[in-house]
Structure formats: structure tokens, C-alpha cells
ZAMARGU-4260 file (C-alpha; in steps of 0.2 Angstrom, whole numbers, plus 5000, padded with zeros to 4 digits):
<rodrens>
0) 4640/4507/5115 | 4654/4519/5121 | 4669/4511/5128 | 4671/4513/5147 | 4685/4523/5152
5) 4694/4529/5168 | 4693/4548/5173 | 4709/4552/5163 | 4700/4545/5147 | 4711/4530/5146
10) 4702/4515/5139 | 4702/4501/5153 | 4695/4486/5144 | 4709/4482/5132 | 4719/4471/5144
15) 4705/4459/5147 | 4705/4453/5128 | 4721/4444/5131 | 4715/4437/5148 | 4699/4430/5140
20) 4708/4422/5126 | 4720/4413/5137 | 4708/4407/5150 | 4692/4405/5140 | 4696/4402/5121
25) 4679/4395/5117 | 4669/4411/5123 | 4683/4422/5116 | 4681/4414/5099 | 4662/4417/5100
30) 4664/4435/5106 | 4674/4439/5090 | 4657/4439/5081 | 4650/4452/5093 | 4648/4470/5087
35) 4665/4479/5089 | 4658/4492/5100 | 4653/4479/5113 | 4667/4466/5111 | 4679/4472/5124
40) 4665/4473/5137 | 4660/4456/5133 | 4678/4451/5136 | 4677/4458/5153 | 4662/4447/5156
45) 4671/4432/5150 | 4686/4437/5162 | 4674/4439/5177 | 4666/4422/5173 | 4683/4414/5173
50) 4687/4421/5190 | 4671/4414/5197 | 4674/4397/5190 | 4692/4397/5197 | 4686/4402/5214
55) 4685/4384/5220 | 4699/4378/5209 | 4711/4390/5217 | 4706/4388/5235 | 4712/4374/5247
60) 4696/4373/5256 | 4677/4377/5252 | 4678/4391/5265 | 4691/4400/5256 | 4682/4397/5239
65) 4667/4406/5247 | 4678/4420/5253 | 4684/4422/5235 | 4666/4423/5229 | 4662/4435/5242
70) 4676/4446/5236 | 4669/4446/5218 | 4651/4450/5226 | 4659/4465/5234 | 4667/4470/5217
75) 4650/4470/5209 | 4641/4479/5223 | 4654/4492/5225 | 4652/4496/5207 | 4633/4497/5208
80) 4635/4509/5223 | 4647/4520/5214 | 4662/4516/5225 | 4680/4516/5218 | 4686/4501/5208
85) 4698/4489/5216 | 4715/4487/5209 | 4714/4470/5199 | 4716/4466/5181 | 4698/4460/5180
90) 4689/4469/5194 | 4694/4486/5186 | 4687/4484/5169 | 4671/4475/5176 | 4668/4490/5187
95) 4670/4502/5172 | 4657/4491/5162 | 4645/4491/5177 | 4646/4510/5179 | 4644/4512/5160
100) 4627/4503/5162 | 4633/4488/5151 | 4628/4475/5164 | 4614/4473/5176 | 4622/4470/5193
105) 4609/4459/5199 | 4612/4447/5185 | 4631/4447/5189 | 4627/4444/5208 | 4616/4429/5203
110) 4631/4422/5193 | 4642/4423/5209 | 4628/4415/5220 | 4627/4400/5208 | 4645/4396/5210
115) 4642/4392/5228 | 4637/4375/5223 | 4655/4371/5218 | 4660/4374/5236 | 4648/4361/5243
120) 4659/4347/5251 | 4646/4334/5249 | 4644/4338/5230 | 4629/4342/5220 | 4615/4331/5227
125) 4603/4329/5212 | 4601/4330/5194 | 4588/4344/5197 | 4601/4354/5208 | 4614/4351/5194
130) 4602/4358/5181 | 4599/4374/5192 | 4618/4376/5194 | 4621/4375/5175 | 4607/4388/5172
135) 4614/4400/5185 | 4632/4398/5180 | 4634/4396/5161 | 4616/4400/5158 | 4618/4416/5168
140) 4633/4421/5158 | 4623/4419/5142 | 4609/4430/5149 | 4621/4443/5154 | 4630/4442/5137
145) 4613/4443/5128 | 4607/4458/5138 | 4624/4467/5134 | 4621/4464/5116 | 4603/4469/5115
150) 4594/4453/5114 | 4575/4455/5116 | 4569/4450/5134 | 4558/4436/5126 | 4574/4427/5120
155) 4583/4428/5136 | 4576/4412/5143 | 4581/4402/5127 | 4599/4410/5129 | 4599/4404/5147
160) 4595/4386/5141 | 4608/4388/5127 | 4621/4393/5140 | 4616/4379/5152 | 4619/4366/5138
165) 4636/4373/5135 | 4640/4372/5153 | 4634/4354/5154 | 4645/4349/5139 | 4659/4358/5148
170) 4657/4349/5164 | 4655/4332/5155 | 4670/4334/5144 | 4680/4340/5159 | 4677/4325/5170
175) 4695/4318/5169 | 4703/4335/5171 | 4692/4339/5186 | 4696/4322/5193 | 4715/4325/5192
180) 4712/4340/5203 | 4702/4330/5216 | 4685/4337/5210 | 4669/4329/5204 | 4654/4340/5199
185) 4642/4325/5192 | 4626/4324/5202 | 4626/4311/5216 | 4609/4304/5211 | 4616/4300/5193
190) 4631/4292/5200 | 4621/4282/5213 | 4611/4275/5198 | 4627/4267/5192 | 4633/4262/5210
195) 4646/4276/5210 | 4652/4289/5222 | 4662/4304/5218 | 4678/4295/5225 | 4676/4282/5211
200) 4675/4295/5198 | 4691/4304/5204 | 4700/4287/5205 | 4695/4281/5187 | 4686/4295/5177
205) 4687/4286/5161 | 4679/4270/5168 | 4665/4262/5158 | 4652/4266/5172 | 4658/4284/5173
210) 4656/4285/5154 | 4638/4279/5156 | 4634/4292/5168 | 4641/4305/5156 | 4631/4298/5142
215) 4615/4298/5152 | 4617/4316/5156 | 4621/4321/5138 | 4607/4312/5129 | 4592/4322/5136
220) 4601/4338/5133 | 4605/4333/5115 | 4587/4329/5112 | 4582/4347/5117 | 4594/4356/5105
225) 4583/4356/5089 | 4569/4365/5099 | 4581/4376/5107 | 4588/4382/5090 | 4570/4386/5085
230) 4568/4397/5101 | 4583/4407/5097 | 4577/4412/5079 | 4571/4428/5087 | 4589/4433/5091
235) 4596/4448/5082 | 4612/4446/5072 | 4621/4458/5084 | 4617/4447/5099 | 4622/4430/5090
240) 4638/4429/5100 | 4629/4426/5116 | 4622/4410/5108 | 4637/4404/5098 | 4643/4392/5112
245) 4628/4382/5108 | 4637/4376/5092 | 4651/4369/5102 | 4639/4361/5115 | 4630/4352/5101
250) 4646/4345/5094 | 4652/4340/5112 | 4636/4332/5117 | 4635/4321/5102 | 4651/4314/5106
255) 4648/4312/5124 | 4631/4304/5122 | 4639/4291/5111 | 4651/4287/5124 | 4666/4295/5116
260) 4678/4307/5124 | 4680/4325/5119 | 4698/4331/5117 | 4704/4345/5129 | 4710/4356/5115
265) 4698/4362/5102 | 4702/4356/5084 | 4700/4364/5067 | 4682/4357/5065 | 4676/4365/5081
270) 4683/4382/5077 | 4677/4381/5059 | 4659/4376/5065 | 4659/4392/5076 | 4666/4403/5062
275) 4653/4396/5050 | 4639/4399/5062 | 4645/4417/5065 | 4646/4421/5047 | 4629/4414/5042
280) 4621/4422/5057 | 4613/4406/5065 | 4617/4393/5077
</rodrens>
């Protein structure tokens, strides 16, 4: 795939590599195993996803979060309509990638829409709604990445499930970090089963009852992974990077299902597992 450029011929995607590495080291590591021609464009997708994820984190109120998401919705729609790019370290390269045909605008817009669940003041009500949120956010990222890398359409649903599994592991391992920022993304019905409310999670995110909720959400997902790996067998080597986060999800979910915590910083074992899977060409 040709590298998108501005009218003067200057490559515009190089700056997002450092951005992706700083803000999403997991996906950055996986992206290294993408074909070189598509790698920088994948970094732009990682950077875009990070900006969506931080919309609520960086906003003082849910309304401001929704306004930030609308700004990114406008970025995508402007690019699809051929309007000029906005001056922004992520918006500009994303615009170039969309104009070059690297991404389907509707898929990117669906990723924006899915983030609105994070701005709900009442929280995510049910486990089913939580699953839909994961499929739309991390799952949507995996589908967009797979589409970019040439994954067959028949494999995209499996990629979405793989992305959702990684997203689930990410939310569960981040319960303490989210609580420190006054947030809780665990579904309300799963909390209620343990007699908990979001306020209790934010007050004591490592309490035994919270760990039981985390384990109850991790175990069913962990059970689906063998079948999911079989469904990904049709993924070509060039699109493997879209599925590699599943390697980290599997390691995280095993720990979380057993009631253990997952360190905030990745260790050598996690990085080595991704590298080995990338070299062997299978997740």
C-alpha cells in the first residue's frame, strides 16, 4: 500500500508511530508485525483509537466527552467528503489514510459511536450492553485493522471477537486505575450480583467482592478462546497483527479468572509471547 502524503509529497504518517508507542504500547508492539507498507497507517488507527478512548478521561463532564467524540466524528466525515484535514497530530494522518482508501469511514464512525457508552452517567447497565460496548470499541478496532491488512471478510467476525476479548481484559485489568480516576466500566448487573455499586468499586477496587466480579467476567471469555483461535486460522500472515492482541488477552484473562491482578506495566513474558506468536504466524 502506498504511503499517504500531503500535496507537497511529504509523508504525513511518520509522527503517529511515536504517538502510538507512547499511548498504546500493546497495540504498537503487535503492529510491528504488520507488513511494512501498512505499518504507519496502522499506527494512525492506533492513535485514533487512543483519542476516542481518552475522550471521557480528558473531559470533566459526560457532555464534554460527547462533544470530543463529535469532533472526531466530524474528522472522519470531513475526510470521507473530501474536505480539508484539520490541524491535529492525529487528525491529519487519519484524514490522509481515509483519503487514500486505507480505512472504511463507516467502520471508523462505528468506533466513535461505541465510545458513547463511556459517557453514560449511570454506567453500563447490563453484561449484554457491556459485551456490545467491547465489540464496538476494541472489536471495532480489530475489524478496521484487519480490513486495512487485507483480512478476508469471512474472518472479520472472528477478529471482532478477538478484539473484544482484548478489550475485556483491558477493562478488567484496569479496574484499579479507572477507580483512581473516579470511573467504573463494569456492568451494573454483574456488580449487583455481588451486592456492589460503582461507588463501592471506586472506593475499594481490589476488594474481594470486586475481584469476584472481575473473575466472573473473565472466565466465560477465557473459555471461548480455543474456539476463537480455530476461527482465526483463515487469517493470512499479512493480517496477523490485527489478531495479535489476543495473545495478551489470553495471558491476562487467565490471571484475572484466577483472581490474580495483572501488573500495569507489561513484563518480558508478555512481550516475548507476542513476539513468538508474530514470528510463528499464529495466535
